[in-house]
C-alpha positions as CSV (number, residue, x, y, z in Angstrom):
1,X,62.5,3.7,-32.4
2,X,63.2,7.1,-33.8
3,X,66.7,7.9,-35.3
4,X,68.9,10.6,-33.7
5,X,68.4,12.6,-36.7
6,X,64.5,12.5,-36.5
7,X,64.8,13.4,-32.9
8,X,67.0,16.4,-33.6
9,X,64.4,17.6,-36.3
10,X,61.6,17.0,-33.5
11,X,63.4,19.3,-31.2
12,X,63.9,21.9,-33.8
13,X,60.4,21.8,-34.7
14,X,59.5,22.0,-30.9
15,X,61.8,25.0,-30.5
16,X,60.3,26.9,-33.5
17,X,56.7,26.3,-32.5
18,X,57.6,27.8,-28.9
19,X,59.6,30.8,-30.6
20,X,56.2,31.8,-32.0
21,X,55.3,32.5,-28.4
22,X,58.5,34.3,-27.6
23,X,59.8,31.3,-25.5
24,X,63.6,31.4,-25.7
25,X,65.2,28.1,-26.8
26,X,66.8,27.5,-23.3
27,X,63.4,27.7,-21.9
28,X,61.9,25.4,-24.4
29,X,64.5,22.5,-24.1
30,X,63.4,21.2,-20.4
31,X,60.0,20.7,-21.5
32,X,61.1,18.9,-24.7
33,X,63.2,16.6,-22.6
34,X,60.4,15.7,-20.2
35,X,58.2,14.9,-23.2
36,X,60.7,12.8,-24.8
37,X,61.5,11.0,-21.6
38,X,57.7,10.2,-21.3
39,X,57.4,8.9,-24.9
40,X,60.5,6.7,-24.5
41,X,59.5,5.0,-21.5
42,X,59.8,1.2,-21.6
43,X,56.0,0.6,-21.6
44,X,55.6,2.6,-24.7
45,X,55.2,0.0,-27.4
46,X,52.9,2.1,-29.6
47,X,52.4,5.5,-27.9
48,X,55.8,6.5,-28.5
49,X,57.7,9.0,-30.8
50,X,57.2,7.1,-33.9
51,X,53.4,7.5,-33.1
52,X,53.9,11.3,-32.8
53,X,56.1,11.4,-36.1
54,X,53.3,9.7,-38.0
55,X,50.9,12.0,-36.6
56,X,53.0,15.2,-37.6
57,X,53.0,13.8,-41.1
58,X,49.2,13.6,-41.2
59,X,49.0,17.2,-39.8
60,X,51.3,18.4,-42.4
61,X,48.8,17.0,-44.9
62,X,46.0,18.6,-43.4
63,X,47.6,21.9,-42.9
64,X,45.3,23.7,-45.3
65,X,42.4,23.1,-43.0
66,X,44.1,24.0,-39.8
67,X,43.2,27.2,-38.1
68,X,46.0,27.4,-35.3
69,X,49.0,25.2,-36.4
70,X,51.1,26.1,-33.5
71,X,48.5,25.0,-30.9
72,X,48.2,21.9,-33.0
73,X,51.8,21.1,-32.7
74,X,51.7,21.5,-29.0
75,X,48.4,19.3,-28.9
76,X,50.3,16.5,-30.8
77,X,53.1,16.6,-28.4
78,X,51.1,16.4,-25.4
79,X,48.1,14.4,-26.3
80,X,49.8,10.9,-25.0
81,X,52.4,12.6,-22.9
82,X,50.7,10.6,-19.8
83,X,49.9,7.1,-20.7
84,X,49.1,4.3,-18.3
85,X,47.1,1.5,-19.7
86,X,45.7,0.9,-16.4
87,X,44.4,4.3,-15.9
88,X,41.2,6.0,-17.3
89,X,42.3,9.7,-16.8
90,X,45.4,9.9,-19.2
91,X,43.8,12.6,-21.4
92,X,43.1,14.7,-18.3
93,X,46.5,14.2,-16.9
94,X,48.2,14.8,-20.1
95,X,46.2,18.2,-20.3
96,X,47.3,19.0,-16.8
97,X,51.0,18.3,-17.8
98,X,50.5,20.8,-20.8
99,X,49.3,23.4,-18.3
100,X,52.2,22.6,-15.9
101,X,54.9,22.9,-18.5
102,X,53.7,25.4,-21.0
103,X,52.3,28.0,-18.4
104,X,55.5,28.8,-16.6
105,X,57.5,29.5,-20.0
106,X,55.2,32.0,-21.3
107,X,52.7,30.3,-23.7
108,X,49.6,32.3,-23.5
109,X,46.7,31.0,-21.3
110,X,44.4,31.1,-24.3
111,X,46.6,29.0,-26.2
112,X,46.9,26.4,-23.4
113,X,43.3,26.2,-23.0
114,X,42.9,25.5,-26.6
115,X,45.5,22.9,-26.5
116,X,43.9,21.1,-23.4
117,X,40.6,21.1,-25.0
118,X,42.0,19.3,-28.2
119,X,43.9,16.8,-25.8
120,X,41.0,15.9,-23.9
121,X,39.1,15.2,-27.0
122,X,41.6,12.4,-28.0
123,X,39.6,10.3,-25.5
124,X,37.6,9.7,-28.8
125,X,34.0,10.2,-27.5
126,X,31.3,9.2,-30.1
127,X,30.2,12.8,-30.4
128,X,32.2,14.8,-33.1
129,X,34.0,17.6,-32.2
130,X,32.6,21.2,-33.0
131,X,35.9,22.7,-34.4
132,X,38.1,21.7,-37.4
133,X,41.4,21.7,-35.5
134,X,40.4,19.1,-33.2
135,X,38.7,16.9,-35.9
136,X,42.2,17.2,-37.6
137,X,43.9,16.2,-34.5
138,X,41.7,13.1,-34.0
139,X,42.2,12.1,-37.7
140,X,45.8,12.2,-37.3
141,X,45.6,10.0,-34.0
142,X,43.5,7.5,-35.8
143,X,45.3,7.5,-39.1
144,X,46.9,4.2,-38.1
145,X,43.7,2.5,-38.5
146,X,44.0,3.0,-42.3
147,X,47.6,2.0,-42.4
148,X,48.8,-0.9,-44.5
149,X,48.1,-4.3,-43.5
150,X,51.7,-4.8,-42.2
151,X,51.8,-1.5,-40.3
152,X,48.4,-2.0,-38.9
153,X,49.5,-5.6,-37.5
154,X,52.6,-4.3,-35.9
155,X,50.2,-1.6,-34.3
156,X,47.9,-3.9,-33.0
157,X,50.6,-6.1,-31.6
158,X,52.0,-3.2,-29.9
159,X,48.7,-2.3,-28.3
160,X,48.6,-5.9,-27.0
161,X,52.0,-5.4,-25.5
162,X,51.0,-2.2,-23.6
163,X,48.0,-4.2,-22.0
164,X,50.1,-7.4,-21.3
165,X,48.9,-7.2,-18.0
166,X,45.4,-8.0,-19.1
167,X,44.3,-11.7,-19.5
168,X,43.9,-12.8,-23.0
169,X,40.2,-13.3,-23.0
170,X,39.5,-10.1,-21.1
171,X,41.8,-8.2,-23.5
172,X,40.1,-9.9,-26.6
173,X,36.7,-8.7,-25.2
174,X,37.8,-5.3,-24.3
175,X,39.5,-4.8,-27.6
176,X,36.8,-6.0,-29.7
177,X,34.6,-3.5,-27.9
178,X,36.8,-0.8,-28.9
179,X,37.1,-1.8,-32.6
180,X,33.3,-2.3,-32.9
181,X,32.9,1.2,-31.4
182,X,34.8,2.7,-34.3
183,X,33.1,0.4,-36.9
184,X,29.7,1.8,-35.7
185,X,30.5,5.2,-36.5
186,X,29.0,6.7,-39.8
187,X,32.6,7.6,-40.6
188,X,36.1,7.2,-38.9
189,X,37.8,10.2,-40.4
190,X,36.4,13.7,-40.5
191,X,38.6,15.1,-43.3
192,X,37.8,14.5,-46.8
193,X,41.5,13.4,-47.3
194,X,41.8,10.7,-44.9
195,X,38.1,9.7,-45.5
196,X,38.9,9.2,-49.3
197,X,42.3,7.5,-48.7
198,X,41.6,5.5,-45.5
199,X,38.2,5.1,-44.5
200,X,37.6,1.8,-46.4
201,X,41.1,0.3,-45.4
202,X,40.5,1.1,-41.9
203,X,37.4,-0.8,-41.6
204,X,39.0,-3.6,-43.4
205,X,42.0,-3.7,-40.9
206,X,39.4,-3.4,-38.0
207,X,37.3,-6.2,-39.2
208,X,40.2,-8.4,-39.9
209,X,41.4,-7.8,-36.2
210,X,38.1,-8.5,-34.9
211,X,38.3,-11.8,-36.9
212,X,41.7,-12.6,-35.3
213,X,40.5,-11.8,-31.8
214,X,37.5,-14.0,-32.3
215,X,39.7,-16.9,-33.6
216,X,38.3,-16.8,-37.0
217,X,41.9,-16.3,-38.6
218,X,45.2,-17.0,-37.5
């Protein structure tokens, strides 16, 4: 849950970002309402406003390396705007939603194209992205992997809830595949800040969850 004060702060940030593209607040509010409704859906146990809040904190810490902070703000907002645990095209559809909501209110096409490319990258293909802003977005999206043991456990439980429709054995196998995929990478985090602070803890968290999935630990 996000407090009313936090939600108000997020709304103000959204309006400030769009004002930089000469979008009036009255035109910015409807899109904000659509996004909030999406991220507060009853099926959102992890991919919700708390996740966005945590990502914005990471983006702020990485701000010195970000080339287009306004596009980054929009990419964070839209990257999980469409989230259906049964679907395989969430990133594609989230990008389409960005086009549908940002284009009519006057955000430049070049910015929207950049935002959409970043959104698509959050499918987390093994190939490293070529630009710094996309790498920063991916680091923010995966920052949860390097969280404290308690926060990581809450995250893992929330992901399981989002996949409650998947039988346990099937979920364990699928989830293990995802976790092993991250562990197989030379590094999880691209930025030096997150790599130094969270890489080792992320790998510890991932291995601990794998042990739980395999029944080695309770």
